[in-house]
C-alpha positions as CSV (number, residue, x, y, z in Angstrom):
1,M,-2.9,-60.8,-7.3
2,S,-1.5,-58.5,-10.1
3,S,-3.3,-57.4,-13.8
4,G,0.1,-55.4,-15.1
5,K,-0.2,-52.1,-13.7
6,I,2.8,-49.7,-13.3
7,F,3.1,-48.2,-10.0
8,I,5.0,-44.6,-9.9
9,S,6.3,-44.1,-6.6
10,Y,7.6,-40.1,-6.4
11,R,8.2,-37.3,-3.7
12,R,6.1,-34.8,-4.7
13,E,9.1,-31.5,-3.6
14,D,11.9,-33.7,-5.7
15,T,10.2,-34.7,-8.9
16,S,6.3,-33.7,-9.3
17,G,7.1,-32.5,-12.8
18,E,9.1,-35.6,-14.5
19,S,6.8,-37.9,-12.8
20,G,3.3,-36.6,-14.7
21,R,5.3,-36.2,-17.6
22,L,6.5,-39.8,-17.7
23,K,3.1,-41.1,-16.9
24,D,1.8,-39.0,-20.1
25,K,4.3,-40.9,-21.9
26,L,3.6,-44.2,-20.7
27,E,0.1,-44.0,-21.2
28,Q,0.5,-43.4,-24.5
29,V,1.8,-47.0,-24.7
30,F,0.4,-48.7,-21.8
31,G,-3.1,-47.3,-21.7
32,Q,-4.4,-45.1,-18.6
33,A,-5.6,-48.1,-16.9
34,N,-2.3,-49.8,-16.3
35,I,-1.0,-46.9,-14.7
36,F,-1.1,-45.5,-11.2
37,Y,-0.2,-42.4,-10.0
38,D,-1.9,-41.4,-6.4
39,V,-2.5,-38.0,-7.5
40,E,-5.5,-38.4,-9.9
41,T,-6.2,-42.6,-9.4
42,L,-6.2,-42.2,-5.5
43,E,-9.9,-44.3,-5.0
44,A,-12.8,-42.2,-3.4
45,G,-13.7,-43.5,-0.1
46,L,-10.5,-45.7,0.9
47,N,-7.9,-44.1,3.0
48,F,-4.2,-44.0,2.0
49,D,-3.0,-47.3,3.1
50,Q,-6.1,-49.1,2.2
51,S,-5.5,-47.3,-1.6
52,I,-2.2,-48.0,-1.6
53,A,-2.0,-51.9,-1.0
54,K,-4.9,-52.2,-3.5
55,A,-2.8,-50.4,-6.0
56,L,-0.5,-52.8,-5.1
57,N,-2.1,-55.6,-5.5
58,E,-3.1,-54.8,-9.7
59,S,0.5,-53.8,-10.2
60,K,3.9,-56.1,-11.2
61,V,6.4,-53.1,-11.3
62,L,7.2,-50.4,-9.4
63,L,9.1,-47.5,-10.6
64,A,10.6,-45.4,-7.5
65,M,11.5,-41.9,-9.2
66,I,14.7,-40.7,-7.0
67,G,15.4,-37.1,-8.0
68,P,18.2,-35.0,-6.5
69,H,16.6,-34.0,-3.2
70,W,14.7,-37.1,-2.5
71,L,16.9,-38.5,0.8
72,K,17.0,-34.6,1.7
73,V,13.5,-33.3,2.1
74,E,12.3,-32.9,6.0
75,D,9.5,-32.1,7.8
76,N,8.2,-29.0,9.4
77,K,10.2,-30.3,12.6
78,G,13.5,-30.4,10.7
79,V,13.5,-34.5,10.5
80,K,14.3,-36.2,6.7
81,R,11.6,-37.8,6.0
82,L,12.5,-41.3,4.4
83,Q,13.2,-41.6,8.4
84,K,9.8,-42.0,9.7
85,P,8.2,-45.0,9.5
86,E,4.7,-43.5,8.3
87,D,6.7,-41.7,5.4
88,W,4.6,-42.6,2.1
89,V,7.2,-42.5,-0.2
90,R,8.7,-45.3,2.3
91,K,5.6,-47.4,2.5
92,E,5.0,-47.6,-0.7
93,I,8.7,-48.9,-1.9
94,A,9.1,-51.3,1.4
95,E,5.5,-52.8,0.7
96,A,6.9,-53.3,-3.2
97,L,10.0,-55.2,-2.1
98,K,8.2,-57.4,0.6
99,R,5.2,-58.5,-2.1
100,G,8.7,-59.6,-4.7
101,L,7.4,-57.1,-7.4
102,R,10.3,-55.8,-9.9
103,V,11.3,-52.4,-8.1
104,I,13.0,-49.8,-10.8
105,P,15.0,-46.8,-9.5
106,V,15.1,-44.3,-11.3
107,L,17.6,-41.8,-11.5
108,V,15.9,-38.4,-12.4
109,N,18.2,-34.8,-13.7
110,G,21.7,-36.3,-12.3
111,A,21.1,-37.9,-8.8
112,E,23.0,-40.8,-7.4
113,M,21.7,-44.3,-6.2
114,P,21.8,-43.7,-1.9
115,D,24.2,-46.1,0.0
116,Q,23.0,-48.3,2.2
117,E,24.0,-47.0,5.1
118,E,21.1,-43.7,4.3
119,L,18.3,-46.1,3.8
120,P,15.8,-47.4,6.6
121,E,16.4,-50.8,7.4
122,E,13.3,-52.1,4.7
123,L,14.5,-50.4,2.2
124,K,18.0,-51.1,1.7
125,E,17.3,-53.8,-0.7
126,L,16.7,-50.5,-3.2
127,S,20.8,-50.0,-3.3
128,L,21.3,-53.4,-5.4
129,K,18.7,-52.6,-7.9
130,H,19.6,-52.1,-11.4
131,A,18.6,-48.0,-12.1
132,Q,17.5,-46.2,-15.1
133,E,18.3,-42.3,-15.7
134,L,16.3,-40.0,-16.9
135,T,17.4,-36.3,-17.3
136,S,15.4,-33.1,-19.3
137,S,18.2,-33.0,-21.6
138,R,18.1,-36.1,-23.8
139,W,14.2,-37.1,-22.1
140,N,12.8,-38.8,-24.9
141,Y,15.9,-41.3,-25.1
142,D,15.6,-41.7,-21.9
143,V,12.0,-42.6,-22.0
144,G,12.4,-44.6,-24.6
145,E,14.5,-47.2,-22.8
146,L,12.7,-46.9,-19.7
147,T,9.7,-48.2,-21.9
148,K,11.9,-51.4,-24.1
149,V,12.4,-52.3,-20.3
150,L,8.6,-52.1,-19.2
151,E,7.2,-54.0,-22.5
152,K,9.3,-57.2,-20.9
153,I,7.2,-56.9,-17.9
154,I,4.0,-55.7,-18.9
155,T,1.8,-56.2,-22.2
156,K,1.1,-52.8,-24.2
157,K,-2.2,-51.5,-25.5
158,P,-3.0,-52.8,-28.3
159,E,-3.3,-50.4,-31.5
160,P,-6.8,-48.8,-32.7
161,K,-7.0,-50.8,-36.5
162,P,-7.5,-47.6,-38.9
163,E,-11.1,-46.8,-40.4
164,P,-11.2,-47.1,-43.7
165,I,-12.0,-44.5,-46.0
166,P,-15.0,-43.9,-47.3
167,R,-15.5,-43.6,-51.6
168,P,-17.8,-41.8,-52.8
169,D,-20.0,-43.9,-55.7
170,P,-19.2,-42.4,-59.2
171,R,-21.6,-40.4,-60.6
172,P,-23.5,-41.7,-63.4
173,F,-22.1,-40.1,-67.1
174,V,-24.3,-37.1,-68.5
175,P,-23.8,-36.4,-72.2
176,P,-24.1,-32.7,-72.7
177,I,-27.0,-31.3,-74.3
178,P,-26.1,-30.1,-77.3
179,K,-25.9,-25.8,-78.3
180,P,-28.7,-25.0,-80.6
181,K,-27.0,-23.8,-83.8
182,S,-27.6,-19.5,-84.3
183,W,-29.1,-18.0,-87.2
184,W,-25.7,-17.1,-89.0
185,A,-24.4,-20.7,-88.6
186,K,-27.5,-21.7,-90.9
187,N,-27.7,-19.4,-93.2
188,Y,-24.1,-17.8,-93.7
189,L,-23.5,-19.7,-97.0
190,W,-26.7,-17.8,-98.6
191,A,-25.9,-14.6,-96.9
192,I,-21.7,-14.5,-98.7
193,G,-24.1,-15.4,-101.8
194,G,-26.3,-12.4,-101.5
195,L,-23.2,-9.8,-100.6
196,V,-21.2,-11.2,-104.1
197,G,-24.1,-10.4,-106.0
198,F,-25.0,-6.9,-104.6
199,L,-21.2,-5.9,-104.7
200,I,-21.2,-7.3,-109.1
201,L,-24.4,-5.3,-109.3
202,I,-22.7,-1.8,-107.9
203,G,-19.3,-2.5,-110.1
204,M,-21.8,-2.4,-113.5
205,C,-23.6,1.2,-112.3
206,T,-20.1,2.8,-111.4
207,S,-19.1,5.0,-114.5
208,T,-15.7,4.6,-116.1
209,E,-15.1,8.0,-116.2
210,D,-11.8,9.7,-115.2
211,Q,-12.5,11.3,-111.7
212,T,-9.9,14.4,-110.6
213,Y,-9.8,15.5,-107.1
214,P,-8.6,18.3,-105.3
215,A,-5.6,18.7,-103.6
216,L,-4.9,18.8,-100.2
217,D,-3.8,21.8,-98.3
218,E,-0.6,21.4,-96.6
219,T,-1.8,23.4,-93.7
220,Q,-4.1,20.4,-93.6
221,D,-0.9,17.5,-93.0
222,T,0.4,19.6,-90.3
223,L,0.0,17.8,-87.5
224,A,0.3,19.5,-83.9
225,Y,1.5,18.1,-80.5
226,N,0.6,19.1,-77.3
227,S,3.3,18.1,-74.3
228,E,2.3,16.8,-71.7
229,A,3.0,17.7,-68.2
230,D,5.0,14.8,-66.0
231,I,2.8,13.8,-63.9
232,G,5.1,14.4,-61.3
233,T,5.3,17.9,-62.0
234,Q,1.6,18.1,-61.5
235,N,1.6,16.2,-57.8
236,P,4.7,17.4,-57.0
237,E,3.6,16.0,-53.2
238,G,3.2,12.4,-53.7
239,N,2.1,9.8,-50.8
240,E,4.1,8.4,-47.7
241,I,3.2,5.7,-45.4
242,Y,4.0,6.4,-42.0
243,N,3.9,3.0,-39.9
244,S,4.3,3.8,-35.7
245,L,4.4,0.9,-33.0
246,Q,3.8,1.2,-29.2
247,L,4.3,-1.1,-26.8
248,D,2.2,-0.6,-23.6
249,N,4.2,-0.8,-20.3
250,Q,3.0,-4.0,-18.5
251,E,2.4,-3.5,-14.9
252,S,2.4,-6.0,-12.3
253,E,0.8,-6.5,-9.1
254,P,2.3,-6.2,-5.6
255,S,4.3,-9.5,-5.1
256,Q,3.2,-12.2,-1.9
257,P,5.0,-11.3,0.8
258,A,8.5,-13.4,1.4
259,V,8.9,-17.0,3.1
260,D,11.6,-17.5,6.1
261,D,13.0,-20.6,5.9
262,P,15.4,-21.8,8.5
263,D,18.4,-23.1,6.3
264,F,18.3,-20.4,3.3
265,G,17.2,-17.1,5.1
266,T,14.4,-14.8,3.9
267,I,13.2,-16.6,0.5
268,P,10.6,-14.9,-1.8
269,D,6.9,-16.6,-2.7
270,I,6.3,-17.2,-6.3
271,S,3.7,-19.0,-5.9
272,G,0.5,-18.1,-7.6
273,E,-0.3,-17.1,-11.3
274,W,2.9,-15.4,-13.1
275,N,3.1,-13.8,-16.4
276,L,5.7,-14.5,-18.9
277,Y,6.9,-12.3,-21.5
278,L,9.0,-13.3,-24.5
279,N,11.5,-9.9,-25.4
280,G,8.5,-8.1,-24.4
281,E,5.3,-9.7,-25.6
282,K,3.1,-11.8,-23.0
283,V,2.7,-15.5,-24.6
284,S,1.7,-17.5,-21.2
285,I,1.4,-17.7,-17.6
286,F,3.1,-20.2,-15.4
287,A,1.4,-21.6,-12.4
288,F,3.7,-21.8,-9.8
289,G,3.7,-24.4,-6.2
290,Q,6.4,-24.0,-3.7
291,T,7.6,-25.6,-0.5
292,G,10.7,-23.4,0.4
293,I,13.2,-23.0,-1.9
294,D,11.6,-25.7,-4.5
295,V,9.0,-25.0,-7.0
296,A,7.1,-26.6,-9.4
297,Y,5.1,-24.8,-12.5
298,Y,2.6,-25.4,-15.4
299,E,2.3,-23.5,-18.3
300,Y,-0.7,-22.3,-20.1
301,D,-1.6,-20.7,-23.2
302,G,-4.3,-17.8,-24.1
303,A,-7.1,-20.5,-24.1
304,N,-6.2,-22.3,-20.6
305,Q,-4.4,-25.5,-22.1
306,R,-1.5,-26.7,-20.5
307,T,1.8,-26.4,-23.1
308,G,4.4,-26.1,-20.8
309,E,5.8,-27.4,-17.2
310,G,8.9,-27.7,-15.1
311,S,10.8,-27.6,-11.5
312,G,13.5,-25.9,-9.8
313,Q,14.8,-23.9,-7.2
314,I,15.7,-20.3,-5.7
315,N,18.8,-19.8,-4.5
316,G,18.7,-16.8,-3.2
317,I,17.7,-13.4,-6.2
318,N,18.6,-16.3,-8.3
319,L,15.9,-18.6,-10.1
320,S,16.9,-21.6,-11.6
321,M,14.3,-24.0,-13.5
322,S,14.2,-26.8,-16.0
323,Y,11.4,-26.2,-19.1
324,F,9.6,-28.7,-21.2
325,S,7.4,-27.7,-24.2
326,S,4.0,-30.2,-24.5
327,A,3.1,-28.3,-27.6
328,N,6.2,-28.4,-29.4
329,N,8.2,-31.6,-27.3
330,V,11.6,-29.5,-26.8
331,T,13.6,-29.1,-23.1
332,G,15.1,-26.0,-22.2
333,T,16.3,-24.2,-18.9
334,I,15.0,-21.4,-17.5
335,S,17.9,-19.0,-15.9
336,M,16.1,-15.8,-14.0
337,A,16.3,-12.8,-11.0
338,T,15.4,-10.6,-9.0
339,N,15.8,-6.7,-8.1
340,N,12.7,-6.3,-6.3
341,S,12.8,-8.7,-3.5
342,G,11.0,-10.9,-6.4
343,Q,8.4,-8.6,-7.9
344,T,9.4,-9.2,-10.8
345,W,12.3,-12.0,-12.4
346,E,13.8,-11.5,-15.9
347,G,16.7,-13.5,-17.2
348,T,16.5,-16.1,-20.5
349,I,15.1,-19.7,-21.7
350,Y,18.0,-21.4,-23.5
351,F,17.0,-24.5,-25.5
352,P,20.8,-26.6,-25.9
353,A,19.4,-29.0,-28.5
354,S,19.0,-25.8,-31.4
355,G,21.7,-23.4,-28.8
356,V,18.8,-20.9,-29.2
357,S,18.4,-18.2,-26.6
358,A,15.7,-15.1,-25.6
359,Q,14.9,-12.6,-23.1
360,V,12.0,-14.0,-20.2
361,Q,10.3,-11.7,-17.8
362,L,7.6,-13.1,-15.3
363,A,5.5,-10.5,-13.6
364,R,2.0,-11.3,-11.5
365,N,-0.9,-12.3,-13.4
């Protein structure tokens, strides 16, 4: 019996990065317990069929994530996976339609709704469903529109009540201790009176006879001035500051061997960890996964915290990827090329919202 979960159905070779980002956003609104995402919520001890059936029993909505390659992904024998009855994505959507769940197609990064002729018999109903769009360039807006639809079906998680701000008890008023008066403050009148009397006594004893004073020698009134030496003359060398900057040469490890693809020829293998350099300085690590020409990655900072992700494709010597910074909540694109069979990649990262671009380089970690 359904309890109000959201089931995210996706194909890893097609929309893995976008599905993970969507899951994180929906968990903030509906709670982690109300999102089924097969990689993280597959129950131990159950096979995949049992786990899918259990999750659909507890769900009200299935989001069918459809990217540009959703129909085209093939197995190692060249057979399109969607046309195989044992394909998990096909099973998930077909079972949801059979159970009468609300199935919402989500078209990712410009994907189009498949025609009925392209779908297996049990999925033809999917082409009649109203779809939601989800693009990297307007990610927050599209996720917000999808969330509005889901809020009509799934209950949002309760917001925690703010904790009261603790107020410290006021300190009791302690009057200041008066400072003792000094001896002068206590006896200044007596001291002034005594000084006046002493001056009067001296005046009475002074002779009134005229007194003569010797004339001052004019030579004693002459002042001699010695010019001071200029500080700059005494210290002609002065002080100078020299700054030097040196950029260490970055040495990359040998690249992994290339992958042979029957449709695209020899494709560089970029799976594994790579250092990302921005304008010549290392800023993060990209951890790649690859299936043929399709790649996906997560970005980690120096503290091994995940800060970004994206996906894309290799076309000959060119590498094109989407980019999302979860640390700054901005999206962009990365366009790179290699001139040494995939040992290093160089190009630009571009953020369309601000119009900012920068030079980037990938080298093996």
